A tleap script that builds the chain and sets N, CA, C and O, in Angstrom:
source leaprc.protein.ff14SB
mol = sequence {
  NMET LYS VAL ALA SER GLU ALA GLU VAL ALA
  ALA ALA PHE SER ASP TYR VAL LYS ALA ALA
  LYS LYS GLU PRO VAL VAL VAL THR ASN LYS
  GLY GLN PRO ILE ALA VAL LEU PHE GLY THR
  GLU ASP GLU ASP ASP LEU GLU ARG LEU LEU
  MET GLY HIE SER SER LYS LEU GLN SER ILE
  LEU GLU ALA ALA ARG LYS ARG PHE ARG LYS
  GLY ARG GLY ILE PRO HIE GLU ALA PHE TRP
  LYS GLU VAL GLU VAL GLU HIE ALA THR SER
  VAL PRO LYS ARG LYS ARG SER ARG THR ARG
  ARG SER CGLY
}
set mol.1.N position { 0.851 -1.161 0.000 }
set mol.1.CA position { 0.000 0.000 0.000 }
set mol.1.C position { 0.902 1.232 0.000 }
set mol.1.O position { 1.868 1.326 0.757 }
set mol.2.N position { 0.553 2.163 -0.872 }
set mol.2.CA position { 1.318 3.398 -0.992 }
set mol.2.C position { 0.570 4.505 -0.249 }
set mol.2.O position { -0.660 4.530 -0.240 }
set mol.3.N position { 1.308 5.409 0.366 }
set mol.3.CA position { 0.724 6.540 1.087 }
set mol.3.C position { 1.326 7.807 0.509 }
set mol.3.O position { 2.542 7.906 0.345 }
set mol.4.N position { 0.462 8.790 0.196 }
set mol.4.CA position { 0.940 10.055 -0.350 }
set mol.4.C position { 0.044 11.183 0.134 }
set mol.4.O position { -1.142 10.984 0.396 }
set mol.5.N position { 0.622 12.357 0.248 }
set mol.5.CA position { -0.159 13.510 0.680 }
set mol.5.C position { -1.065 13.980 -0.462 }
set mol.5.O position { -0.840 13.674 -1.633 }
set mol.6.N position { -2.081 14.724 -0.080 }
set mol.6.CA position { -3.009 15.285 -1.057 }
set mol.6.C position { -2.248 16.137 -2.077 }
set mol.6.O position { -2.537 16.080 -3.272 }
set mol.7.N position { -1.285 16.918 -1.609 }
set mol.7.CA position { -0.492 17.770 -2.497 }
set mol.7.C position { 0.333 16.942 -3.473 }
set mol.7.O position { 0.432 17.285 -4.651 }
set mol.8.N position { 0.930 15.844 -2.985 }
set mol.8.CA position { 1.721 14.973 -3.867 }
set mol.8.C position { 0.842 14.350 -4.945 }
set mol.8.O position { 1.228 14.287 -6.112 }
set mol.9.N position { -0.335 13.895 -4.551 }
set mol.9.CA position { -1.250 13.271 -5.502 }
set mol.9.C position { -1.725 14.298 -6.526 }
set mol.9.O position { -1.794 14.001 -7.719 }
set mol.10.N position { -2.051 15.500 -6.067 }
set mol.10.CA position { -2.507 16.554 -6.984 }
set mol.10.C position { -1.420 16.908 -8.002 }
set mol.10.O position { -1.721 17.157 -9.170 }
set mol.11.N position { -0.168 16.931 -7.565 }
set mol.11.CA position { 0.937 17.313 -8.440 }
set mol.11.C position { 1.261 16.251 -9.488 }
set mol.11.O position { 1.757 16.575 -10.567 }
set mol.12.N position { 0.985 14.999 -9.177 }
set mol.12.CA position { 1.335 13.907 -10.098 }
set mol.12.C position { 0.191 12.888 -10.172 }
set mol.12.O position { 0.398 11.684 -10.018 }
set mol.13.N position { -1.005 13.398 -10.411 }
set mol.13.CA position { -2.202 12.562 -10.347 }
set mol.13.C position { -2.101 11.326 -11.237 }
set mol.13.O position { -2.373 10.221 -10.768 }
set mol.14.N position { -1.725 11.474 -12.486 }
set mol.14.CA position { -1.683 10.324 -13.395 }
set mol.14.C position { -0.708 9.250 -12.907 }
set mol.14.O position { -0.956 8.059 -13.097 }
set mol.15.N position { 0.402 9.663 -12.276 }
set mol.15.CA position { 1.350 8.692 -11.722 }
set mol.15.C position { 0.705 7.876 -10.594 }
set mol.15.O position { 0.923 6.669 -10.483 }
set mol.16.N position { -0.084 8.552 -9.767 }
set mol.16.CA position { -0.731 7.852 -8.657 }
set mol.16.C position { -1.877 6.963 -9.141 }
set mol.16.O position { -2.152 5.920 -8.548 }
set mol.17.N position { -2.536 7.375 -10.208 }
set mol.17.CA position { -3.572 6.517 -10.795 }
set mol.17.C position { -2.919 5.235 -11.319 }
set mol.17.O position { -3.443 4.141 -11.110 }
set mol.18.N position { -1.792 5.369 -11.989 }
set mol.18.CA position { -1.063 4.186 -12.478 }
set mol.18.C position { -0.631 3.306 -11.303 }
set mol.18.O position { -0.742 2.082 -11.370 }
set mol.19.N position { -0.144 3.922 -10.237 }
set mol.19.CA position { 0.284 3.170 -9.052 }
set mol.19.C position { -0.891 2.431 -8.426 }
set mol.19.O position { -0.731 1.323 -7.914 }
set mol.20.N position { -2.076 3.046 -8.467 }
set mol.20.CA position { -3.264 2.437 -7.862 }
set mol.20.C position { -3.696 1.177 -8.594 }
set mol.20.O position { -4.434 0.367 -8.034 }
set mol.21.N position { -3.259 0.996 -9.819 }
set mol.21.CA position { -3.570 -0.235 -10.564 }
set mol.21.C position { -2.828 -1.427 -9.971 }
set mol.21.O position { -3.245 -2.573 -10.135 }
set mol.22.N position { -1.720 -1.146 -9.278 }
set mol.22.CA position { -0.911 -2.208 -8.670 }
set mol.22.C position { -1.232 -2.418 -7.204 }
set mol.22.O position { -1.212 -3.547 -6.713 }
set mol.23.N position { -1.533 -1.316 -6.492 }
set mol.23.CA position { -1.822 -1.383 -5.060 }
set mol.23.C position { -2.609 -0.139 -4.651 }
set mol.23.O position { -2.508 0.899 -5.306 }
set mol.24.N position { -3.392 -0.234 -3.578 }
set mol.24.CA position { -4.138 0.952 -3.136 }
set mol.24.C position { -3.196 2.096 -2.764 }
set mol.24.O position { -2.096 1.877 -2.256 }
set mol.25.N position { -3.649 3.309 -3.027 }
set mol.25.CA position { -2.898 4.510 -2.652 }
set mol.25.C position { -3.743 5.274 -1.640 }
set mol.25.O position { -4.848 5.719 -1.950 }
set mol.26.N position { -3.216 5.422 -0.434 }
set mol.26.CA position { -3.905 6.175 0.616 }
set mol.26.C position { -3.479 7.627 0.487 }
set mol.26.O position { -2.290 7.945 0.490 }
set mol.27.N position { -4.470 8.502 0.374 }
set mol.27.CA position { -4.213 9.943 0.252 }
set mol.27.C position { -4.416 10.559 1.640 }
set mol.27.O position { -5.418 10.305 2.309 }
set mol.28.N position { -3.447 11.368 2.049 }
set mol.28.CA position { -3.516 11.960 3.395 }
set mol.28.C position { -3.553 13.484 3.327 }
set mol.28.O position { -3.150 14.098 2.339 }
set mol.29.N position { -4.051 14.068 4.413 }
set mol.29.CA position { -4.025 15.511 4.608 }
set mol.29.C position { -3.604 15.726 6.052 }
set mol.29.O position { -4.283 15.289 6.981 }
set mol.30.N position { -2.483 16.399 6.229 }
set mol.30.CA position { -1.909 16.604 7.553 }
set mol.30.C position { -1.688 15.285 8.284 }
set mol.30.O position { -1.890 15.176 9.493 }
set mol.31.N position { -1.263 14.276 7.503 }
set mol.31.CA position { -0.960 12.963 8.072 }
set mol.31.C position { -2.156 12.059 8.313 }
set mol.31.O position { -1.989 10.907 8.715 }
set mol.32.N position { -3.371 12.569 8.070 }
set mol.32.CA position { -4.586 11.774 8.303 }
set mol.32.C position { -5.138 11.260 6.968 }
set mol.32.O position { -5.207 12.018 6.001 }
set mol.33.N position { -5.527 9.994 6.903 }
set mol.33.CA position { -6.078 9.469 5.649 }
set mol.33.C position { -7.412 10.136 5.314 }
set mol.33.O position { -8.282 10.282 6.172 }
set mol.34.N position { -7.556 10.537 4.047 }
set mol.34.CA position { -8.798 11.186 3.618 }
set mol.34.C position { -9.435 10.500 2.413 }
set mol.34.O position { -10.613 10.712 2.127 }
set mol.35.N position { -8.659 9.676 1.706 }
set mol.35.CA position { -9.190 8.995 0.522 }
set mol.35.C position { -8.276 7.832 0.174 }
set mol.35.O position { -7.145 7.740 0.651 }
set mol.36.N position { -8.789 6.957 -0.660 }
set mol.36.CA position { -7.998 5.838 -1.155 }
set mol.36.C position { -8.251 5.708 -2.651 }
set mol.36.O position { -9.397 5.745 -3.098 }
set mol.37.N position { -7.191 5.559 -3.415 }
set mol.37.CA position { -7.309 5.294 -4.843 }
set mol.37.C position { -7.158 3.795 -5.053 }
set mol.37.O position { -6.184 3.191 -4.604 }
set mol.38.N position { -8.129 3.198 -5.740 }
set mol.38.CA position { -8.086 1.779 -6.068 }
set mol.38.C position { -8.126 1.632 -7.578 }
set mol.38.O position { -8.878 2.333 -8.254 }
set mol.39.N position { -7.330 0.734 -8.102 }
set mol.39.CA position { -7.426 0.421 -9.518 }
set mol.39.C position { -8.527 -0.600 -9.732 }
set mol.39.O position { -8.769 -1.450 -8.875 }
set mol.40.N position { -9.192 -0.518 -10.870 }
set mol.40.CA position { -10.212 -1.505 -11.217 }
set mol.40.C position { -9.909 -2.043 -12.602 }
set mol.40.O position { -9.394 -1.332 -13.465 }
set mol.41.N position { -10.235 -3.303 -12.796 }
set mol.41.CA position { -10.000 -3.908 -14.105 }
set mol.41.C position { -11.244 -3.890 -14.977 }
set mol.41.O position { -11.148 -3.900 -16.204 }
set mol.42.N position { -12.410 -3.862 -14.346 }
set mol.42.CA position { -13.640 -3.888 -15.127 }
set mol.42.C position { -14.807 -3.379 -14.291 }
set mol.42.O position { -14.637 -2.999 -13.132 }
set mol.43.N position { -15.986 -3.377 -14.889 }
set mol.43.CA position { -17.187 -2.888 -14.210 }
set mol.43.C position { -17.515 -3.733 -12.974 }
set mol.43.O position { -18.033 -3.205 -11.990 }
set mol.44.N position { -17.223 -5.032 -13.013 }
set mol.44.CA position { -17.498 -5.888 -11.860 }
set mol.44.C position { -16.666 -5.477 -10.652 }
set mol.44.O position { -17.166 -5.457 -9.527 }
set mol.45.N position { -15.392 -5.149 -10.884 }
set mol.45.CA position { -14.538 -4.660 -9.790 }
set mol.45.C position { -15.134 -3.410 -9.168 }
set mol.45.O position { -15.209 -3.278 -7.946 }
set mol.46.N position { -15.553 -2.501 -10.025 }
set mol.46.CA position { -16.116 -1.245 -9.542 }
set mol.46.C position { -17.400 -1.497 -8.755 }
set mol.46.O position { -17.609 -0.904 -7.697 }
set mol.47.N position { -18.257 -2.377 -9.270 }
set mol.47.CA position { -19.516 -2.664 -8.579 }
set mol.47.C position { -19.254 -3.285 -7.208 }
set mol.47.O position { -19.888 -2.901 -6.225 }
set mol.48.N position { -18.325 -4.241 -7.134 }
set mol.48.CA position { -17.999 -4.859 -5.840 }
set mol.48.C position { -17.461 -3.826 -4.857 }
set mol.48.O position { -17.817 -3.839 -3.678 }
set mol.49.N position { -16.615 -2.943 -5.337 }
set mol.49.CA position { -16.043 -1.911 -4.481 }
set mol.49.C position { -17.136 -0.996 -3.941 }
set mol.49.O position { -17.172 -0.707 -2.745 }
set mol.50.N position { -18.020 -0.544 -4.814 }
set mol.50.CA position { -19.085 0.358 -4.389 }
set mol.50.C position { -20.080 -0.338 -3.464 }
set mol.50.O position { -20.544 0.257 -2.491 }
set mol.51.N position { -20.406 -1.580 -3.758 }
set mol.51.CA position { -21.336 -2.318 -2.907 }
set mol.51.C position { -20.734 -2.565 -1.524 }
set mol.51.O position { -21.435 -2.503 -0.515 }
set mol.52.N position { -19.457 -2.838 -1.487 }
set mol.52.CA position { -18.784 -3.077 -0.218 }
set mol.52.C position { -18.769 -1.858 0.685 }
set mol.52.O position { -18.613 -1.980 1.900 }
set mol.53.N position { -18.930 -0.682 0.093 }
set mol.53.CA position { -18.908 0.556 0.871 }
set mol.53.C position { -20.278 1.218 0.955 }
set mol.53.O position { -20.395 2.374 1.364 }
set mol.54.N position { -21.303 0.484 0.569 }
set mol.54.CA position { -22.665 1.019 0.629 }
set mol.54.C position { -23.231 0.815 2.033 }
set mol.54.O position { -23.437 -0.319 2.464 }
set mol.55.N position { -23.481 1.914 2.744 }
set mol.55.CA position { -24.011 1.785 4.103 }
set mol.55.C position { -25.403 1.162 4.087 }
set mol.55.O position { -25.762 0.434 5.013 }
set mol.56.N position { -26.185 1.434 3.056 }
set mol.56.CA position { -27.521 0.845 2.952 }
set mol.56.C position { -27.429 -0.673 2.799 }
set mol.56.O position { -28.135 -1.417 3.480 }
set mol.57.N position { -26.552 -1.127 1.897 }
set mol.57.CA position { -26.380 -2.571 1.715 }
set mol.57.C position { -25.835 -3.220 2.985 }
set mol.57.O position { -26.281 -4.301 3.368 }
set mol.58.N position { -24.881 -2.573 3.633 }
set mol.58.CA position { -24.301 -3.138 4.851 }
set mol.58.C position { -25.351 -3.274 5.948 }
set mol.58.O position { -25.330 -4.249 6.699 }
set mol.59.N position { -26.272 -2.311 6.055 }
set mol.59.CA position { -27.322 -2.413 7.080 }
set mol.59.C position { -28.300 -3.532 6.745 }
set mol.59.O position { -28.785 -4.216 7.647 }
set mol.60.N position { -28.598 -3.728 5.459 }
set mol.60.CA position { -29.462 -4.841 5.043 }
set mol.60.C position { -28.795 -6.169 5.392 }
set mol.60.O position { -29.438 -7.072 5.927 }
set mol.61.N position { -27.511 -6.282 5.088 }
set mol.61.CA position { -26.782 -7.524 5.380 }
set mol.61.C position { -26.705 -7.790 6.879 }
set mol.61.O position { -26.859 -8.930 7.316 }
set mol.62.N position { -26.468 -6.744 7.669 }
set mol.62.CA position { -26.389 -6.928 9.123 }
set mol.62.C position { -27.733 -7.360 9.690 }
set mol.62.O position { -27.785 -8.210 10.580 }
set mol.63.N position { -28.822 -6.785 9.186 }
set mol.63.CA position { -30.155 -7.197 9.640 }
set mol.63.C position { -30.406 -8.656 9.288 }
set mol.63.O position { -30.990 -9.398 10.077 }
set mol.64.N position { -29.968 -9.064 8.111 }
set mol.64.CA position { -30.130 -10.464 7.696 }
set mol.64.C position { -29.296 -11.386 8.584 }
set mol.64.O position { -29.756 -12.460 8.973 }
set mol.65.N position { -28.073 -10.971 8.903 }
set mol.65.CA position { -27.229 -11.776 9.805 }
set mol.65.C position { -27.882 -11.963 11.171 }
set mol.65.O position { -27.859 -13.058 11.732 }
set mol.66.N position { -28.464 -10.884 11.702 }
set mol.66.CA position { -29.135 -10.968 13.008 }
set mol.66.C position { -30.318 -11.939 12.948 }
set mol.66.O position { -30.507 -12.754 13.852 }
set mol.67.N position { -31.116 -11.843 11.869 }
set mol.67.CA position { -32.249 -12.764 11.729 }
set mol.67.C position { -31.757 -14.200 11.645 }
set mol.67.O position { -32.339 -15.099 12.252 }
set mol.68.N position { -30.689 -14.412 10.895 }
set mol.68.CA position { -30.149 -15.757 10.726 }
set mol.68.C position { -29.646 -16.311 12.060 }
set mol.68.O position { -29.887 -17.474 12.382 }
set mol.69.N position { -28.942 -15.473 12.838 }
set mol.69.CA position { -28.434 -15.913 14.146 }
set mol.69.C position { -29.566 -16.282 15.092 }
set mol.69.O position { -29.397 -17.143 15.956 }
set mol.70.N position { -30.713 -15.641 14.938 }
set mol.70.CA position { -31.869 -15.945 15.779 }
set mol.70.C position { -32.656 -17.150 15.251 }
set mol.70.O position { -33.716 -17.489 15.777 }
set mol.71.N position { -32.126 -17.787 14.211 }
set mol.71.CA position { -32.785 -18.978 13.673 }
set mol.71.C position { -33.917 -18.679 12.700 }
set mol.71.O position { -34.720 -19.555 12.381 }
set mol.72.N position { -33.975 -17.443 12.234 }
set mol.72.CA position { -35.046 -17.068 11.327 }
set mol.72.C position { -34.572 -16.977 9.877 }
set mol.72.O position { -35.234 -16.359 9.043 }
set mol.73.N position { -33.450 -17.579 9.583 }
set mol.73.CA position { -32.936 -17.580 8.209 }
set mol.73.C position { -33.464 -18.776 7.439 }
set mol.73.O position { -34.216 -19.592 7.973 }
set mol.74.N position { -33.068 -18.870 6.192 }
set mol.74.CA position { -33.429 -20.043 5.399 }
set mol.74.C position { -32.141 -20.726 4.957 }
set mol.74.O position { -31.111 -20.070 4.804 }
set mol.75.N position { -32.192 -22.036 4.752 }
set mol.75.CA position { -30.987 -22.755 4.310 }
set mol.75.C position { -30.499 -22.232 2.950 }
set mol.75.O position { -31.280 -21.734 2.139 }
set mol.76.N position { -29.225 -22.358 2.735 }
set mol.76.CA position { -28.560 -21.886 1.513 }
set mol.76.C position { -29.276 -22.381 0.254 }
set mol.76.O position { -29.584 -21.599 -0.645 }
set mol.77.N position { -29.533 -23.680 0.202 }
set mol.77.CA position { -30.153 -24.278 -0.986 }
set mol.77.C position { -31.550 -23.702 -1.229 }
set mol.77.O position { -31.928 -23.440 -2.370 }
set mol.78.N position { -32.305 -23.511 -0.160 }
set mol.78.CA position { -33.658 -22.965 -0.294 }
set mol.78.C position { -33.607 -21.530 -0.819 }
set mol.78.O position { -34.442 -21.131 -1.631 }
set mol.79.N position { -32.634 -20.764 -0.356 }
set mol.79.CA position { -32.485 -19.385 -0.830 }
set mol.79.C position { -32.283 -19.354 -2.337 }
set mol.79.O position { -32.959 -18.606 -3.044 }
set mol.80.N position { -31.345 -20.172 -2.831 }
set mol.80.CA position { -31.042 -20.144 -4.260 }
set mol.80.C position { -32.200 -20.681 -5.096 }
set mol.80.O position { -32.402 -20.237 -6.226 }
set mol.81.N position { -32.960 -21.627 -4.556 }
set mol.81.CA position { -34.151 -22.090 -5.278 }
set mol.81.C position { -35.157 -20.963 -5.404 }
set mol.81.O position { -35.766 -20.787 -6.459 }
set mol.82.N position { -35.336 -20.195 -4.334 }
set mol.82.CA position { -36.251 -19.052 -4.382 }
set mol.82.C position { -35.773 -18.008 -5.390 }
set mol.82.O position { -36.575 -17.440 -6.131 }
set mol.83.N position { -34.478 -17.761 -5.413 }
set mol.83.CA position { -33.922 -16.799 -6.365 }
set mol.83.C position { -34.193 -17.265 -7.793 }
set mol.83.O position { -34.600 -16.469 -8.639 }
set mol.84.N position { -33.969 -18.549 -8.063 }
set mol.84.CA position { -34.203 -19.084 -9.408 }
set mol.84.C position { -35.659 -18.943 -9.813 }
set mol.84.O position { -35.958 -18.549 -10.941 }
set mol.85.N position { -36.568 -19.265 -8.898 }
set mol.85.CA position { -37.994 -19.156 -9.200 }
set mol.85.C position { -38.363 -17.706 -9.469 }
set mol.85.O position { -39.058 -17.406 -10.440 }
set mol.86.N position { -37.898 -16.810 -8.612 }
set mol.86.CA position { -38.209 -15.386 -8.786 }
set mol.86.C position { -37.649 -14.864 -10.097 }
set mol.86.O position { -38.317 -14.115 -10.811 }
set mol.87.N position { -36.426 -15.259 -10.412 }
set mol.87.CA position { -35.790 -14.806 -11.650 }
set mol.87.C position { -36.554 -15.325 -12.866 }
set mol.87.O position { -36.762 -14.588 -13.829 }
set mol.88.N position { -36.963 -16.568 -12.824 }
set mol.88.CA position { -37.682 -17.164 -13.950 }
set mol.88.C position { -39.026 -16.494 -14.187 }
set mol.88.O position { -39.470 -16.387 -15.330 }
set mol.89.N position { -39.679 -16.041 -13.122 }
set mol.89.CA position { -40.991 -15.426 -13.275 }
set mol.89.C position { -40.926 -13.927 -13.528 }
set mol.89.O position { -41.906 -13.338 -13.984 }
set mol.90.N position { -39.781 -13.295 -13.240 }
set mol.90.CA position { -39.709 -11.840 -13.394 }
set mol.90.C position { -39.019 -11.390 -14.674 }
set mol.90.O position { -39.147 -10.230 -15.067 }
set mol.91.N position { -38.292 -12.284 -15.326 }
set mol.91.CA position { -37.575 -11.904 -16.536 }
set mol.91.C position { -38.452 -12.223 -17.742 }
set mol.91.O position { -38.774 -13.385 -17.989 }
set mol.92.N position { -38.840 -11.188 -18.494 }
set mol.92.CA position { -39.683 -11.456 -19.659 }
set mol.92.C position { -38.911 -12.215 -20.728 }
set mol.92.O position { -37.704 -12.035 -20.891 }
set mol.93.N position { -39.618 -13.054 -21.440 }
set mol.93.CA position { -38.993 -13.810 -22.530 }
set mol.93.C position { -38.674 -12.838 -23.651 }
set mol.93.O position { -39.432 -11.906 -23.919 }
set mol.94.N position { -37.547 -13.068 -24.299 }
set mol.94.CA position { -37.164 -12.214 -25.420 }
set mol.94.C position { -37.986 -12.566 -26.640 }
set mol.94.O position { -38.223 -13.736 -26.940 }
set mol.95.N position { -38.408 -11.547 -27.323 }
set mol.95.CA position { -39.122 -11.747 -28.572 }
set mol.95.C position { -38.113 -11.651 -29.693 }
set mol.95.O position { -37.166 -10.867 -29.643 }
set mol.96.N position { -38.338 -12.467 -30.704 }
set mol.96.CA position { -37.464 -12.375 -31.866 }
set mol.96.C position { -37.789 -11.103 -32.621 }
set mol.96.O position { -38.953 -10.763 -32.830 }
set mol.97.N position { -36.761 -10.421 -33.018 }
set mol.97.CA position { -37.028 -9.217 -33.810 }
set mol.97.C position { -37.237 -9.642 -35.248 }
set mol.97.O position { -36.493 -10.463 -35.785 }
set mol.98.N position { -38.234 -9.086 -35.845 }
set mol.98.CA position { -38.530 -9.390 -37.233 }
set mol.98.C position { -38.182 -8.174 -38.065 }
set mol.98.O position { -38.654 -7.065 -37.815 }
set mol.99.N position { -37.376 -8.402 -39.022 }
set mol.99.CA position { -37.026 -7.304 -39.923 }
set mol.99.C position { -37.574 -7.606 -41.297 }
set mol.99.O position { -37.536 -8.747 -41.759 }
set mol.100.N position { -38.068 -6.610 -41.926 }
set mol.100.CA position { -38.588 -6.780 -43.285 }
set mol.100.C position { -37.516 -6.414 -44.266 }
set mol.100.O position { -36.811 -5.416 -44.120 }
set mol.101.N position { -37.415 -7.229 -45.244 }
set mol.101.CA position { -36.466 -6.930 -46.299 }
set mol.101.C position { -37.195 -6.280 -47.458 }
set mol.101.O position { -38.243 -6.745 -47.907 }
set mol.102.N position { -36.626 -5.226 -47.912 }
set mol.102.CA position { -37.263 -4.608 -49.086 }
set mol.102.C position { -36.683 -5.252 -50.334 }
set mol.102.O position { -35.489 -5.544 -50.396 }
set mol.103.N position { -37.514 -5.466 -51.301 }
set mol.103.CA position { -36.930 -6.137 -52.444 }
set mol.103.C position { -37.722 -6.096 -53.592 }
set mol.103.O position { -37.334 -6.632 -54.630 }
savepdb mol mol.pdb
quit
């Protein structure tokens, strides 16, 4: 992990972006961390990063953990069966596109 001041990052931003592709870069102000630069390889990386830092998602997950600890959860297999059923009923079937040929 690399650590750099806000001024250093501002002065050589593209260098720090390149560095962030290899390892996180912690940006500091007066010695205190204020931001982190992370490199991403694709949209999935970005989505995982954003979801991991979503306070709304984290509160949903914590509530689910509490319910599960109290014995009010569902088994893993049952969960995925429910997901499959819900997905099958909520995703509309694709219609074939018909194109007319002029001739």
